[in-house]
N, C-alpha and C positions, 0 to 999 in steps of 0.2 A: 723355618719354612711354614707358610700358611697352610692350614688344614681345611680341606673342603668337607663340610658336613651338611646333612639335610636339616632344614628348618622345622621346628615344631609347628603343628597345625595352628595353634593359637597365634604365634607370631606371623604365620602366613596370612591368617585372616585379618590381623591388625594392619599388615602392610596393604592388603587388598582394600581395606576400609579407607585408606588414604586416597584411593582412586575412585572407588564406587560411592563412598559416603563422605564427600569432602566437607559437607555442612548439613544441618538438619533438613534443608529443603531437598537435598539429594536422597536422604533416607525416606522422606515422605513420598517422593516420586516413585521410588521402588515399591513401597507398600501399596500405593494406589494402583500401580500397574499390575501387581499381583492380584489385587481385588478384582480388577476388570477381567484379567485372564481367568479368574474363577467364576465368571458369569454373574457377578453382582449387579443388581439393579438399583441398589441403594448403598451409599458409602458415607459414613459419618466420621468426620475428623475433629479431634479435640487436641489443641496444642497449648502448651504453657511455656512461658519464658522464651518465646521465639523458636520453640522446638528444642531448645537445649535441655530444659527440665523435663519436658514430656511431649511425646507424639503418640497419639492413640488413634488407630484406624479400625473401624468396625464395619464389616460388610455382611450382606446376606447371600453370599455366593455359595458354591458347592460344598465348602468346608473340607477339612483334612481328616482322614481316618486316624485313629489313635496310634497305631504302630508306625504311621508315616511322620509323626511330629518330629522325632529326632532327625530323620532324614531331611526335613524341611529346613533345618538350620545347619545341615552339613554342607561343606564346600563342594561345589560342582555336582550337586544332586538336584535334579529338576524333572518335572513331568512334561516339560515343553518339547524337548527333542530327545531322540534316542540313538540316532545313527548319523554318520557324516553327511549323508544326502539331505537330511532335514535342514541343514544350514543353508541350503540353496534356495529354500522357499519358506522363510520363517513367517508364520502367521500369528504369532503371539507377541505381546509387548516384552515379556521377559523370556529368557532362554539360557542364560549363562549359569544359573545356579550359584551365584556369588553373593547376591544382595543380602539375604537374611543372615547368612553366616558372617558376613562382614559387619553388619549392624550389631548382631548379637555379641561379637567379639569386643565391641567398644562401648557397651551400654548395659544397663540392667533391663533385660529383655524378657517379655512374656508373650507366649503364643497360645491362645485359647481358641478351640475350634469344635464345631459340631457338624459332622457330615450330614448332608441332606438326607432326610429319611431315617436318621438314627436317633435313638431316644436320649442319648447322653452326650455331654460335651467333655472335653479333656484339655488339660492345661500343662504346658511345659515352660519352665523358667530357666533362663540362661543368665548368669551373673558374670559379665566380663569374659565370656567365652567358656565358662564352666557350666556344663549341663546339669540340671536337676532331674528329678524323676517326673514322669508323666502322672498327673493326679486328676481325679474327677473335678468337674467344674460345672457351673450353671451358666448356660448361654443358649440363646435361640439359634436356629440354623444359620451357619455362616462362620466367619472367623473374625477375631479381634486381636490385633497386635498392639502391644504397649512397649514403647521405647522410652526409658527414663535415664536421665543423667548421661547424655551422650558424651563420649570421650572421657568419662570419669576416671578410667584407668590408664589413659594416655595423656597426661597433663601437657606434654610438649605439643601434642596435636590440638588439644582444647584451647590453648592460649592463642591460637591463630583464628579462632572463631571471633566474629565481630560482636558489637553490642546487641542486646536483645532486639531493639527496634530494627536494626539492619537485618538480622537473621529472620525476623518475622516478615520483613518485606520479601525476602527470597522464598520463604515458605508460602506466602500468599500468591506469589507468581507461579510457583510450582503447582499449586492447587488450581489456579486459573487455567493453566495449560491443559491439565487433565480434564477439568470441567468443560472446557471448550471442545476438546477432542471428542467427548462423548455426551452430546446433548440428550441422548436417550436414557441416560442414567441419572438418578437423583443423587444430590450431594448436599452435605452440610459442613460448615467449617466454623469452629469456635476457637477463640484465642483468649487465654486467661479468663475463661468462664463467660465471655461475651460472644454471642453468635454474630458472625460476620457475613455468612451466606447461608441461605436455605433455598436450594434449587430443586424444583420439581422436574421430572422427566418431561422434556418439551421438544419442540422443533428447533431447527437451527436458528431462526430469527429470534425466537424468544430467549434462547441461551446466549446469543451474542448480545442482545439488548441487556440481559441481566448482568453480564460480565463487563461489557464495554460501555454501556449506557445507551439510553434512547436517542440522545443527540448524535452519538457516534453512528448509530445505525441509520438515522434519518439522513445523514450526509454521506452515506456509502452507496456505491454502485454494486449491483449484483453480478457475480461471475457464475456462469453455467455453461461449460463446454465439455464435449466428450467425443471420442471416436471409438473404434472397436476395441482399443487396448487401454486407453487412459482417459481419466475424467478429472475435471477441476471444478469445484463449486465453492461458494462462499461469498464474501463481501470485501470490497476495497474502498477506502475512503477517497472521495473525489479530491483532486489536487487542491481545489480552492479552499478546502476545509482541513487540509493536512496541517499538522503543528510541527514545532521544533523536534518533538519526539512523540512516540506513540506506540501502541500495541502492534506487534508484528508476530503473527502466529501462522505457521504453516505446518500442516499435519500430513504425513505420508502414510497411508493405510492406517489412520487412527493414531499415529505416533508423532509427537511433537519433534521437529527436527530443526537444526541450524545447518543448512546446506549451502555451499558456495554457489553451486549451479543455480539453485532456485533463487537465492538472494540476488544474483546478477541478473537473472531473467526479470525479476520484479523491478529492479532499478532501471533496466532498459525500458520496461513498459511505462514507467513514469517519467522517463528521461526528458521528453519534449514538453511535458505539461506541468512539471513540479519545480517550484523555486528552489534554488540550490541550498537555501538555509532551512528548508523543511524536509521532513522525513515521511515517506509513505507509511500508511497504517493499513493493516489487512488481517482478515481471518480466512484462511483458505484450507480446503481439504483436497488433497491430491490422492487419487485412487488408481492403482495399477496392479497387475498380477505380482504376487510376492516374488516370483522367480526373476523379475526384472529389476529388483532393488535389493542391495546387500545392506543389511542393518548390523552385521557383525564387524563393525569398524572400530568402535571405541567402547570401553567399559560402561560409560554413561549412556550409550545407545542413542545419542542425539545427533550423530553424524551418520550419513548414508552414502552409498555410491549407487548410481544408476547404470544399468547395463548399456543404455544408449543415452548418455547425458545430453548430447546435442539435440536429440529429438525432444527430450523432456523440456529442455531450455526453450526451444522454439514454441512448443505447445503452450507452455505457461505464459511466455511473453505475449504471444498473440492473443491468447484468451483474455488476459488482463487488459491489453491495449483495446480490444474490441469493447470490453465492458466499460472502460473509462470513456471511450468515444461515444458509445450508445447512451451513456448516462451523464455525459459531461455537464449538461445544463438542465438535467431533470429537476423538477420542482421538489423541494424538501417537504417534510410533513407539515410544517407551518406554511400557510398560504403565502404566495409571493407578495400580496398586498401587505400582510402583516410584517414580512421580512423587510420590505422596502419602506414601511412606515407611511404608506400613502393613505391620507385621510380625505383627500378631496381631489377633484380633477377639474380642468377648465375646458370648456367647449370652444373649439376654434371657430372663428367667424366663417360664415358661408361665403364662397366665392373664391376667385383665383388670387394669385399674388402672395406676397410675404408680409406678415404683420409682426411687429416687434411688441411683445407684451411682457415687460419686466424680465427679460432674459429668455423668454420662450419664443423662439423663432418659428412661427407657424408657416410652413411651406405647403401651400395648397396646390394640388394638381387639378386640372379640369375634369369634367364629368367622366371621360374615358378611363381615368385612373381608377375611379370607384368601380367601374364595370370590370376592369382587369382584376380587381380583388376577388371577384366572384366568378372567375373562370372565363370571361369574355376576352378574346383577342382584340385589343383596342389600339387606336393611334397613340403613340408615345411609348407603349410597352416595348416595341421592337427597338426603339432608340435606347432605352434603358439597358436592354439585354446586349445591344451592340457595344455599349460602353464598357461592359465587363468582358475581359479576355476569356477564352474557353479554357477548361481545365487542361493542365499540361500532362497529367499522368493517366488520362483516360478513364479514371474511376468516377463512379457516380457520387452524388452528394453523400456525405457521411450521415449516419442516423442521428447524430447529436443535434437535431433541429426539431422545431415543433412539428408534431404529427398532424398536419392539416389536410393531407390527402390531395394536395395540388403541387404544381411544379415550383411554386414560390412560397415555401413554408414560412419564411421570415416576412412575407408581405411586402408592402410598399410604404415608403417614408411619408410621414405626416408632418414632422417638425424636428428641429434641432434644439435641444434643451441645454442652456448655459454653455454652449460651445463644447459640450462633452458627450452628451447622449443623443442618440437618434431614436425618435419615437416612430414606430411603424405599426400598421394595421394589417393583420392577416385574417383568415377565415374565423379563427377561434376568438380573437380579441386583440389585445395590445401587446406589442413586443418592444422592449427597451434594450437598446444596444449601446455598449461602451465602445465608441468608435475607435479610440486609440488601441484598446486591447484587441479588438477584432482585426483591425488593420495590421497590427503587429504579428498576429498569427498568420495572416495571409502572406505578408512579406516574407516571414520566416520560412514558410513552406515553399514559396517560390525560390528563395535563395538555396534551399536544400536541393531542389530539383535542378536548378541551374548549375550548382557546383558539381553535381554528379555527371554533368556533361561538360560543355564549354560555356563558361560564365559569360553571357553577353555584357558588353560594356557600353558606357555612354561617355564619349569624349566631351570635356567641358569646352564651351566656346571660348571662355577666358580662364586660363589656369588659376587655381586658388592658392596663393602663396601663404606660408605661415612660418613663424619662428620655431625652430626645433633645437633640442639639445644634441650634443654629439652622439649620444646613444641612439637617438631616433635616426640621425643621418646614417650611422653605421648599420642600423637595421634595414634601411632602404637599400643599401649596397648589398648586404648579406642575403636578404630574403626577397630579392626582386622577383624570382620565379614564384614564390608563394603569393606575393602581392598580385602578380599577374593572374594566377589561378583564382584568386578571390575577386578579380575584376577591377583591380586598381592599377593605375600608372602614376607613380609619384617620382618626380624628378628632383635632383639636387641643384639648387640655384647658387648655393654658396656654403661656406663652413657652418653657418647656423640657420640656413633657410631652405625649406622644402616647398614644393608646389604640387598640388594634386591636379593631374591632367585628365584622368578618367576615373569613373566610379562604376560599380555594377549597375546595369540597366534598371534593376528593380529598386535601386536607391537613388535614382537620378534627381529626385526632389529633396533629398536629405541635405543637411549641411555638410559639404564635402570635407571641410577642415576638421570638424568635430568627429566625423566618421573615420577619417584617416588617423587622427590621434588615438582613437580607441583601438584600431587595428594594430597600430605600431606598438601600443602598450602591451597588447597580448603577445605580439611577436617577440618582444624583448623578454617577456616573462616565461613563455613556453617554448619558443623556437618554432621554426617553420614546420617541421615534420609533425611535432606534437600538436600544433595548432590545427593541422588538417586531418588529424586522426582523433586522438583522445579528447581534445578540446574543441573539435569542430563545431558541434551543436551549440556549445556555450558561446563561441564567437559569433556564429550566425544569429543567435538570439540577441546578442548585443547590437549587431548591425541592424537587425530588424527593428529593434526598439528605436534606434536613431532614425530609421527610415519611415516609421509609421507616422500617420497623420497626427499632429499635435493637438492638445486641448486648446479650446478657444479659437480654433480655425473654423470659420463659417463655411459650410458646404452647401452647394446647390442641391436641389431635389434630385437632379440626375446623378450627381456625385454620391449622394446618400444611397440611392437605389442601386448604383453600381457596386457600392460596398456591400450591400445586402446580397446581391447576386454572387459576388466573389466569396462571401461567407458560405453560401449554399454549395459552392463548388470546391471548397477547401477542406482538406482533412483536419479533423479535430478543431473545427472552427468554434466549438463551444467553449474553448479555453484559450487564454493567451499563453505565451511562452512561460509565464511564471505561475501557471495553474489557476489564475483568477477566471471566473466566468466572464464570458463576453456578452451574454444576453440573459434576460429574464422575460418570462411571458406572464401576462395576466389574462385569463379567459373572461369572456363576457359574464358568466355566472359569478366569478370572483369579484368582478367590478360591481355586479348587482348586489352582492353581499356587503361590499364596502359602503354602498349607498343605501343599504337597508331596503332595497327594492323588493316588492312582493310581501312585505310584512304588514 
């Protein structure tokens, strides 16, 4: 018969170490959090062998009194909480009382500390869980923890550690998370004797630039939202500059977390503006009362639960959406002229008409057009406005437009460049618009609005037949209701032939057959219900791409101005569905600098 017996403390600590200290980076995280909880304003980290050979953390915090040193490495001994109600509002990074005991059980461990205001320092060594005596030591105020030969006494566990370079990568990431969480604290990090970071206490922007890079910060939008209970601050990379992978840091009350609610909220905020092959990148600080968030979820303390997760989700999503919209086409630190590589400009001829000059279609308006640019209601302006349909959602123009102080921030068209770009003039200077990207966003937003109601359709005067394989024919039979909801009527002419009889009104100028093939492909892959729910926006984005004005199509002045007016009425008009910018602006002072005027 099996005998039940209590485990010895050393074995308990070694078991706990498997959860709390799964690798050197986890040990470093716990030591850094202890230093911050002690009120440190400077923390210095020295690592060797990727943290396997040595982790040394020195801080200038409050320090530990001599008689408290043995308790500091005892299991479930802590200064952070004292009674059950303390768990309801944890205000410190550490609180379990497991970390130091777990680390000391599987390493050669030394804890040296000098309490603030005391004349002497004291040192306690622990060799694989075996405590030594407390002895005098030399140290300035604060605490230094040294962890050497991690897992030396548990070889079965140590063999699961990766190569030194891999473990160092995790250590550097753990350091980055803590350094970003507390920009008000100075940090240094050295690996194998080489200094990697030396960070002075600074503001948020300076710390983000130091850890993420100046280019990252230059291409990021600012988030700043708050109400009476919750606040969100930080920076999020604009979709046009997002990469295949990137830094994703969210801090809740100063603690780095990986939370499903927050992750989903951020994905939703980027959903309509980020290409599916790219990942969002952000550094965000979420602050709310400690009683509204439970951090006692996992031994590593990176998971949390919110008392009202739905409210937190909505707050974070909308705050980031607003930031991306407001900064969608904001100018980067480098001038727009330098980014676009513009070295010269050509002056259009004076007078009306259209002149072709090497691909530059100069579309000139009569004199009233120029008067309209400067606020005068002139003939021709009303015609341009009438050509653009009114907004369907009742909302004002989004803030992601040039701030010119007038009702037409994108100005009025001057020319079409290479059949791809629209050149426009506003009060501030020149606006350059990617006509396909801009029209794609406009069509996409109209499709979303239409699908939320009854999708208006456009019957084709002559049905468009096309050859289809048996699965496409089957999809038409099986998903007729879904096709109707999307604004399509597709009939079966024979075993291998289909015909498009109607398309969504917003896509009436698109190639009906190409559009129908794309929709049938997605129907076959995802099914009707999935396509109208989880994959709805992806499908509408594809449809909008097919329906947007194509490159090399010559537009009239009226058509170009109608597109500009549509952009001013459309949500998120500063980005296409794939996250690319739809326009850039060059102010007159920027143009003057390009031509060295005033020098």
